[in-house]
N, C-alpha and C positions, 0 to 999 in steps of 0.2 A: 497450579498455573505458575510457570516460571517466566521471569523477564530476562531477556538476553539482548544481544546486539541486534538481532533481527527485529525484535519488538521495538527497540529504540528507533531504528531506522524507519520502520513502517509507521510509527507514530508521527515522525517528522514528515513523511510523505503524505500521510493522512491530513495533517494540519495544513500543508500547502494546498492539497486538493480542495479542502474546505474553503480556504481563502479564495480559490478560483471558482467557487460556486458548485463544486461537485459534491455529491453525497458519497459517503464512505462507510464501510463496515469492516471493523477489525475483529477477527474471530480467532479463537484458540481451539483447535481440534486435533486430536491424536498427537498431542505434544508438539504441535507446530502452530506458529502464528501466520495468519493469512490476511491480506488486505484486499478488499474489493473497492474499486472506484467506479462509480456509476455515472455515465453520461446519458444523453438523451436516447441513444440507440443501443448501447452495449455496456458491458462492464470490462474493466481491466483488472487482472489478477496480479498481485505482487506477493511473493513469498520468499522463503530462504533460498530458492533456486534462481531467483531473479538476478540478473547481472546489473551491476552498478550502471553500466552504459545504457541499459534499458530504462532505468529510472531517470538518468540524465536526459535521454531522448524525450521522455514524457514531459519532463520539467521544461524543456525548451519549446514544446509545441503549444 
């Protein structure tokens, strides 16, 4: 398991999501980090292909 910029960013997003009351799951599969943020109805996926603008949009909502 390697730590990289994606991991660092996803950890920060996960911490913010937890502060807002969401449940999160950070996983490492097939040499990639993936973060799931669960709300009441659905889940949001953040990974290395997620654009910074998508994260900013989620943070503003």
